C-alpha positions in Angstrom: 87.7 111.8 68.6 86.6 114.6 70.9 90.1 114.8 72.3 91.5 115.1 68.8 89.1 117.9 68.0 90.0 119.8 71.2 93.7 119.5 70.4 93.1 120.8 66.9 91.6 124.0 68.3 95.0 125.3 69.6 98.0 125.8 67.4 101.7 126.6 67.7 103.4 129.2 65.5 105.9 126.8 64.1 103.2 124.4 62.8 101.7 127.0 60.5 104.7 129.0 59.4 105.6 126.7 56.4 101.9 126.9 55.3 101.8 130.7 55.7 105.1 131.1 53.7 103.5 129.2 50.8 100.2 131.1 51.0 101.2 134.7 51.7 102.4 135.4 48.1 98.9 134.9 46.7 96.6 135.9 49.6 96.5 139.5 48.7 96.7 139.3 44.9 93.6 137.4 43.9 90.7 139.2 45.5 89.4 140.7 42.2 90.1 140.3 38.5 92.7 142.5 36.8 92.3 145.3 35.6 90.2 146.7 38.4 88.8 150.0 39.5 91.4 152.6 40.5 94.0 150.6 38.7 95.8 153.6 37.2 95.9 155.7 40.3 97.1 152.7 42.4 99.9 152.1 39.9 100.9 155.7 40.0 101.0 155.7 43.8 103.1 152.5 43.8 105.5 154.0 41.3 105.8 157.2 43.4 106.5 155.1 46.5 109.2 153.2 44.6 110.8 156.3 43.3 110.9 158.0 46.7 112.5 154.9 48.3 115.0 154.6 45.4 116.1 158.2 45.9 115.9 157.9 49.7 113.5 160.7 49.9 110.7 161.3 52.3 107.3 160.6 50.8 106.3 164.3 51.4 109.1 165.3 49.0 107.4 163.5 46.1 105.3 166.0 44.0 102.8 163.4 42.9 102.1 162.1 46.5 101.8 165.7 47.8 99.3 166.5 45.0 97.2 163.4 45.5 96.9 163.4 49.3 93.8 165.6 49.5 91.9 163.3 47.2 93.2 160.0 48.6 90.7 157.9 50.6 91.0 154.9 52.9 89.4 152.9 50.1 92.4 153.6 47.9 94.7 152.5 50.7 92.9 149.2 51.3 92.9 148.5 47.5 96.6 149.3 47.4 97.3 146.8 50.2 95.1 144.0 48.9 95.9 144.3 45.2 99.5 145.7 45.3 99.7 146.0 41.5 103.5 146.5 41.0 104.0 144.8 43.6 105.7 146.7 46.5 107.5 145.0 49.3 105.6 144.6 52.6 107.9 147.0 54.4 107.3 149.6 51.7 103.5 149.4 52.0 103.8 149.5 55.8 106.1 152.6 55.6 103.6 154.4 53.3 100.7 153.4 55.5 102.4 154.9 58.6 103.4 158.0 56.7 99.7 158.5 55.7 98.7 158.3 59.3 100.9 161.2 60.1 99.3 163.5 57.4 96.8 166.0 58.8 94.5 165.7 55.8 94.3 161.9 55.9 92.6 159.6 58.4 92.7 155.8 58.4 89.6 153.9 59.1 89.2 150.7 61.2 88.7 148.9 57.9 92.1 150.1 56.6 93.8 149.2 59.8 92.4 145.7 59.8 93.3 145.3 56.1 96.9 146.2 56.9 96.8 143.8 59.9 95.9 140.9 57.7 98.6 141.9 55.2 101.3 142.0 57.9 100.2 138.6 59.4 100.1 136.9 56.0 103.7 138.1 55.5 104.7 136.8 59.0 105.4 140.4 60.2 104.0 139.6 63.6 105.9 142.3 65.7 104.8 145.0 63.2 101.2 143.7 63.4 101.4 143.7 67.2 102.6 147.3 67.2 99.9 148.4 64.8 97.1 146.8 66.9 98.5 148.2 70.1 98.3 151.7 68.6 94.8 151.0 67.3 93.7 149.7 70.7 95.2 152.8 72.5 93.0 154.9 70.2 89.8 152.8 70.6 90.2 152.1 74.3 88.4 149.6 76.5 85.3 147.7 75.3 86.5 147.9 71.6 87.1 144.1 71.2 83.8 143.4 69.5 84.1 146.2 66.8 87.7 145.4 66.0 87.0 141.6 65.8 84.0 142.2 63.6 86.1 144.4 61.2 88.8 141.7 61.1 86.2 139.2 60.0 84.9 141.6 57.3 88.4 142.3 55.9 89.9 138.8 56.0 91.2 137.5 52.7 90.4 134.0 51.4 93.6 132.5 52.8 94.0 134.6 56.0 96.6 134.0 58.6 95.2 132.3 61.7 97.8 134.2 63.7 95.9 137.5 63.2 93.8 136.3 66.2 97.0 135.5 68.2 98.2 139.0 67.6 94.8 140.5 68.5 94.5 138.7 71.8 98.2 139.4 72.7 97.9 143.1 71.8 94.8 143.6 74.1 96.5 141.7 76.9 99.8 143.5 76.6 97.9 146.9 76.5 96.4 146.0 79.8 92.8 145.5 78.5 92.5 142.0 79.9 88.6 141.9 79.7 88.8 142.8 76.0 91.4 140.1 75.5 89.2 137.5 77.1 86.3 138.7 74.9 88.5 138.3 71.8 89.3 134.7 73.0 85.7 133.9 73.3 84.8 135.4 69.9 87.5 133.4 68.3 86.0 130.3 69.9 82.4 131.3 69.0 83.3 131.6 65.3 85.1 128.3 65.2 88.6 129.5 64.5 91.7 127.8 66.0 93.2 129.6 69.0 97.0 129.7 68.8 98.7 128.4 71.9 101.0 131.4 72.3 98.0 133.7 72.7 96.4 131.5 75.3 99.6 131.4 77.3 100.2 135.1 77.1 96.6 135.9 78.0 96.6 133.5 81.0 99.8 135.2 82.4 98.1 138.6 82.1 94.9 137.3 83.7 96.8 135.8 86.6 98.7 139.1 87.1 95.8 141.5 86.9 92.6 139.6 87.8 91.5 138.1 91.2 92.8 134.5 91.5 89.2 133.1 91.5 88.6 134.6 88.1 92.0 133.4 86.9 91.2 129.8 88.0 87.7 129.9 86.3 89.2 131.3 83.1 92.0 128.7 83.1 89.4 125.9 83.3 87.6 127.5 80.4 90.8 127.6 78.3 91.6 124.0 79.1 88.1 122.9 78.2 88.6 124.5 74.8 91.6 122.4 74.1 94.6 124.4 75.4 97.2 121.9 76.6 97.4 121.7 80.4 100.7 123.1 81.8 101.9 122.4 85.3 103.3 126.0 85.5 99.8 127.5 85.5 98.5 125.0 88.1 101.5 125.8 90.4 101.1 129.6 89.9 97.4 129.4 90.7 98.0 127.3 93.8 100.6 129.8 94.9 98.1 132.7 94.6 95.4 130.9 96.5 97.9 129.9 99.3 99.1 133.6 99.5 95.6 134.5 100.7 95.3 131.3 102.8 92.5 130.0 100.6 93.7 126.4 101.1 90.4 124.9 99.9 90.7 126.4 96.4 94.4 125.6 96.4 93.6 122.0 97.0 91.0 122.0 94.1 93.7 123.3 91.8 96.1 120.5 93.0 93.4 117.9 92.6 92.8 119.1 89.0 96.4 118.4 88.0 96.0 114.6 87.8 92.5 115.0 86.2 94.2 116.8 83.3 96.7 114.1 82.7 99.6 115.7 84.5 101.7 114.6 87.4 102.3 117.0 90.4 105.9 118.1 90.7 108.0 118.9 93.7 107.0 122.5 93.3 103.3 121.5 93.3 103.6 119.7 96.6 105.8 122.4 98.1 103.3 125.1 97.2 100.5 123.2 98.9 102.6 122.2 101.9 103.5 125.9 102.4 99.8 126.8 102.2 98.9 124.3 104.9 101.8 125.4 107.2 100.7 129.1 106.7 97.2 128.2 107.9 98.7 126.4 111.0 97.9 122.9 109.7 101.4 121.4 109.9 100.0 117.9 110.2 98.5 118.1 106.7 101.9 119.4 105.5 103.6 116.3 106.8 100.9 114.1 105.3 101.6 115.7 101.9 105.3 115.1 102.4 104.5 111.4 102.8 102.3 111.3 99.7 105.1 113.1 97.8 107.6 110.4 98.8 105.2 107.6 98.0 104.9 108.9 94.5 108.7 108.8 94.1 109.4 112.5 94.6 112.2 113.5 96.9 111.4 116.4 99.3 114.0 119.2 98.8 115.4 122.0 101.0 112.2 124.1 100.4 110.0 121.2 101.6 112.0 120.8 104.9 112.4 124.5 105.4 108.6 125.1 105.0 107.8 122.4 107.6 110.5 123.7 110.0 109.0 127.1 109.6 105.5 125.7 110.4 106.8 123.9 113.5 108.6 127.1 114.7 105.4 129.1 114.4 103.7 126.6 116.6 106.5 126.8 119.2 107.5 123.1 118.5 111.2 123.9 118.4 112.5 120.5 119.5 110.6 118.9 116.5 112.0 121.7 114.2 115.5 120.9 115.4 115.0 117.1 114.7 113.6 117.8 111.3 116.6 120.0 110.5 118.9 117.1 111.5 116.9 114.7 109.3 117.3 117.1 106.4 121.1 117.2 106.8 121.2 113.4 107.1 119.6 113.2 103.6 122.5 115.2 102.3 120.5 118.4 101.7 122.4 121.6 102.3 120.5 124.1 104.4 120.2 127.6 102.8 120.0 131.0 104.4 116.2 130.8 104.7 116.4 127.5 106.6 119.0 128.8 109.1 117.1 132.1 109.5 113.9 130.3 110.4 115.6 128.3 113.1 117.5 131.3 114.4 114.3 133.4 114.6 112.4 130.6 116.2 115.0 130.1 118.9 115.2 133.8 119.6 111.5 134.2 120.0 111.5 131.3 122.5 114.3 133.0 124.4 116.9 130.4 123.5 119.5 132.8 122.2 122.4 130.5 122.9 121.0 127.9 120.5 120.2 130.6 118.0 123.9 131.7 118.1 125.0 128.1 117.7 122.9 127.9 114.4 124.4 131.2 113.4 128.0 129.9 113.8 127.0 126.7 111.9 125.6 128.9 109.1 128.9 130.8 108.9 131.0 127.6 109.0 129.1 126.2 106.1 129.7 129.3 104.0 126.0 130.4 104.0 125.9 134.2 104.0 123.5 135.7 106.6 121.3 138.5 105.3 119.7 141.4 107.1 116.7 139.3 108.2 119.1 136.8 109.9 120.9 139.6 111.7 117.7 141.4 112.7 116.3 138.1 114.2 119.5 137.6 116.3 119.6 141.3 117.4 115.9 141.0 118.5 116.7 137.8 120.5 119.7 139.4 122.2 117.8 142.6 123.0 115.0 140.5 124.5 117.4 138.9 127.0 119.1 142.2 127.7 122.4 141.4 126.0 122.6 144.8 124.4 126.4 144.8 124.1 126.3 141.7 121.9 123.4 143.1 119.9 125.4 146.3 119.1 128.4 144.1 118.3 126.3 142.3 115.7 125.3 145.6 114.1 129.0 146.5 113.6 129.6 143.0 112.2 126.7 143.6 109.7 128.4 146.8 108.5 131.7 144.9 108.0 129.8 142.4 105.8 128.4 145.2 103.7 124.9 145.1 105.2 123.3 148.3 106.1 121.1 148.4 109.3 117.5 149.2 108.5 114.5 150.6 110.4 113.8 147.2 112.0 117.5 147.0 113.2 117.5 150.4 114.8 114.0 150.1 116.3 114.8 146.8 117.8 117.9 148.3 119.5 116.0 151.3 120.7 113.3 149.1 122.2 115.9 146.9 123.9 117.8 149.9 125.4 114.5 151.4 126.6 113.3 148.2 128.3 116.6 147.8 130.2 116.8 151.5 131.2 119.7 152.6 128.9 118.0 155.7 127.6 121.3 157.4 126.8 122.1 154.6 124.3 118.5 154.6 123.0 118.8 158.3 122.1 122.3 157.8 120.6 120.7 155.1 118.3 117.8 157.5 117.5 120.4 160.2 116.5 122.3 157.7 114.3 119.1 156.6 112.7 118.2 160.1 111.7 121.7 160.8 110.4 121.4 157.8 108.1 118.1 159.1 106.7 115.9 156.6 108.4 112.7 158.1 109.8 111.4 156.9 113.2 108.3 154.8 113.0 105.4 154.5 115.6 107.2 151.5 117.3 110.4 153.5 117.9 108.5 156.5 119.2 106.4 154.3 121.5 109.5 152.5 122.8 111.2 155.8 123.6 108.1 157.3 125.3 107.8 154.1 127.4 111.4 154.2 128.4 111.1 157.9 129.5 108.0 157.2 131.5 109.7 154.3 133.2 112.6 156.7 134.1 110.0 159.2 135.4 111.0 161.8 132.7 107.4 162.7 132.1 108.1 166.1 130.5 110.5 164.5 128.0 107.9 161.8 127.3 105.2 164.4 126.6 107.5 166.3 124.3 108.3 163.1 122.3 104.5 162.4 122.2 104.2 165.8 120.4 107.0 164.9 118.0 105.3 161.6 117.3 102.1 163.5 116.4 104.0 166.0 114.3 105.6 163.1 112.4 102.1 162.0 111.4 101.8 159.0 113.7 98.8 158.4 115.9 99.8 157.2 119.4 97.7 154.3 120.6 95.7 154.1 123.8 98.6 152.4 125.6 101.0 155.2 124.7 98.7 157.9 125.9 97.9 156.0 129.1 101.6 155.6 129.9 102.1 159.4 129.8 98.9 160.0 131.7 99.9 157.5 134.4 103.3 159.1 134.7 101.9 162.6 135.1 99.4 161.4 137.7 102.2 159.6 139.7 104.1 162.8 139.6 101.1 164.6 141.1 100.1 166.5 137.9 96.5 165.1 137.5 95.5 168.2 135.7 97.9 167.4 132.8 96.6 163.8 132.9 93.0 165.1 132.3 94.3 167.4 129.5 95.8 164.3 127.7 92.5 162.4 128.3 90.6 165.2 126.5 93.2 165.1 123.7 92.7 161.4 123.3 89.0 161.7 123.1 89.2 164.6 120.5 91.5 162.4 118.4 88.9 159.7 118.1 90.2 157.5 120.9 87.8 155.8 123.3 89.8 155.5 126.5 89.4 152.2 128.3 89.3 151.3 132.0 93.2 151.2 132.2 93.4 154.9 131.3 90.6 155.9 133.8 92.3 153.8 136.5 95.5 155.8 136.0 93.5 159.1 136.5 91.6 157.6 139.4 94.8 156.6 141.1 96.1 160.1 140.7 93.0 161.7 142.2 92.8 159.2 145.1 96.5 159.7 146.0 95.8 163.5 146.3 92.7 162.8 148.5 90.3 164.2 145.8 87.7 161.6 146.6 84.8 163.7 145.4 86.5 164.1 142.0 87.2 160.4 142.0 83.5 159.7 142.5 82.7 162.1 139.7 85.2 160.2 137.4 83.6 156.9 138.3 80.2 158.3 137.4 81.6 159.6 134.1 83.1 156.2 133.3 79.7 154.5 133.9 77.9 157.1 131.7 80.4 156.4 128.9 79.9 152.7 129.2 83.4 152.0 130.5 83.0 149.2 133.0 85.2 149.6 136.2 87.2 146.5 137.2 88.4 145.3 140.6 91.5 147.5 140.2 89.2 150.6 139.9 87.4 149.7 143.2 90.6 148.8 145.0 92.1 152.2 144.1 89.0 153.9 145.5 89.0 151.8 148.6 92.7 152.6 149.2 91.8 156.3 148.7 89.0 156.1 151.3 91.3 154.4 153.7 94.0 156.9 153.5 91.9 160.0 153.3 88.8 159.1 155.2 88.0 158.7 158.9 88.9 155.8 161.2 85.5 154.3 160.5 86.2 154.5 156.8 89.6 152.8 157.3 88.0 149.9 159.2 85.2 149.4 156.6 87.2 149.8 153.4 90.5 148.2 154.4 88.8 144.9 155.3 87.1 144.8 151.9 90.2 145.4 149.8 90.6 142.8 147.0 87.0 141.6 147.6 84.9 144.3 145.9 84.6 143.5 142.2 81.4 145.4 141.1 79.8 148.7 141.4 76.9 147.5 143.6 79.2 146.1 146.3 81.3 149.3 146.2 78.1 151.5 146.5 76.9 149.4 149.4 80.2 149.9 151.3 80.1 153.7 150.7 76.5 153.9 151.9 77.4 151.9 155.0 80.4 154.2 155.7 78.1 157.3 155.4 75.5 155.8 157.7 78.1 155.0 160.4 79.5 158.5 160.1 76.0 160.0 160.7 75.3 157.6 163.6 78.5 158.5 165.4 77.9 160.8 168.4 79.2 164.3 167.9 81.8 165.6 170.3 
C-alpha cells in the first residue's frame, strides 16, 4: 500500500491531459454566481478586445481601452481572467494581459500573475505559462519561492491544474534559481500535492549541473523517497561525478543503491565505477568488477577494456596491457582511437617507441583515424629517444591529415631539440609557433633557457628569462638556478648574485642547489672568505648545506689554500656531510697554519 501511495505522488503529463481537457472549460467560469460585481465593465473590456482583434488593431488604438486604462485595477484583470464573461479565447486574454504589462500607468500584482498562470495551465498552455513565470521570477529574484507558491495557493481555482507546480519548479530551475526550485518541490510535498515527474527530472538535471555532487546525491535520495521512479541515468551520472573527483567511496554507495531501488546496473554503471577505481590506482578492483559484470550476464565493451588498459599503462604494467588488448580483439571487439592512443602513449612513456609505432601502423591499417592526442603522444616518445627527424616528419603528416599542431606539439618538439643540442631547430620551431599565433608557455621558455645554458650561451639565456617574465610567466627555482649556475661557470659570480636577489624579491626561497651553484662560482675564483660568508648566510636563512656544499668548499680550500690545507681537505673529500665536521677541519687547518715555523 505504501508503495502505491508513493507512486501516486508523481505524475506524467500524458496521464492528466485528458482530464484537464475535460475540466479546463469550466474551471474559470464557476467561481461566483452570475451576474457579479464589475459585470458591465468586464463585458465592455471583453467587447473592446474582440473589436480590436477583429479589426487587427493594437489595443492602444481602441478609444474605450485608452480611456479606461487609468481606472483599471489588477482586480479587474483577475476577474476578467477568472470569469471571462463573453468568453474570450485564452490567447486573447493572454495578449491583453501582456499589453497591460507594457502600459506605464498599469502594474500587475503577484495575485494577477498567479491567476493568469492557473488560467494558462488549465488550458494546457504550458510554454506560455513557463515564459510568464520566468519573467515573474526574473523580477522577484532569489528567495521568492515561498511568496509565489503562497499566492499560487491563494489564487487556485476549484479544479486547478496540477501542472502549475510542474511549471513553477521548471521555471525556477531553468532560471538558474536551483535552491528556490528545491524549496518549491518541498512546499508541493508539504501541502500534499502530486509532483509531476517531468518537474522532478528537470530539477534533478539542474541540481546535478549546478550543485556539489554530495548535495545532488542527497537530493536525489529525497526525491526517490517521495516516490519519483528510480532512473538508471541519474545513478550513472552521479557515479560519474563522484569518480571525476576520485571520491570512490561515495561512487560505490551510489552503485550499491541501484539494486536497492529495484534497478539492475548497466554496462555503463559498471564502466563508470571501473573507471573510478582505475583512476585511483586500484586496477585490481576494476578487474574484480569486470568479473562481477560478466557473472551477471553483461558483456564488457570496448570502454571496459580501454579503461583497464589505461589503468595498467598508468602503473607501468605494459605487458599486461598488451595481453588485455589481445584478449579484447579475440572477443571481436574493435579498438577505437582512445584504446590505441592509450597504448601508444604508454609505450612511448616507457621508451618503447618501436612498439608504439607498431600500434600506430595497426591503427591506420584498421581505418581508425588518429587525432591530435595520438600524434602528440608519438612525437613526445620520438623526442625522448632523440629521433627528432621522425618527430618532425609526423608533424608534417599531421598537417596532411588536416590536423593543426597545437601548443603541446610545438613545446614537445622544442624540448626535444633543446635536450639534444639542436638549438637552431628549437628557435625555428619557436618562430613557427609565434607565426601561427600560438603563444609560448612556461614549459617552452624553460626548455629553451635550459638548452641555451647547456650550450653555454648564458647571455641569450638571461635575455630569454627576461622575455619569460615579460610574457607573464614566473620562472621556477630550477630555471633561475640554471642561469645562475651558467653565469658562475663563466666566471660572472656577480651576475649570479644579482639573479639570486631577483629570485628572493620575487617571492622565491632559493634552496641548497641554488646556493651550491653560487658557492661553486666563488670557490673556483678563490673567494674563500666570500664562500664562508655565503655558508653563514645559508645557515641563517635555514637552508641546510649538503655533502655537495662541503665538497665544493673542500675543493676550494685544496686549490686555493696552502700545502697543509691541501693535505687536510683533500683526504676528507666525500666524507664530510655536516657543518660540525667541516668546521672542525677548518679549525684544524688554521691551527696547523699557526703552528708552522715562520721562515
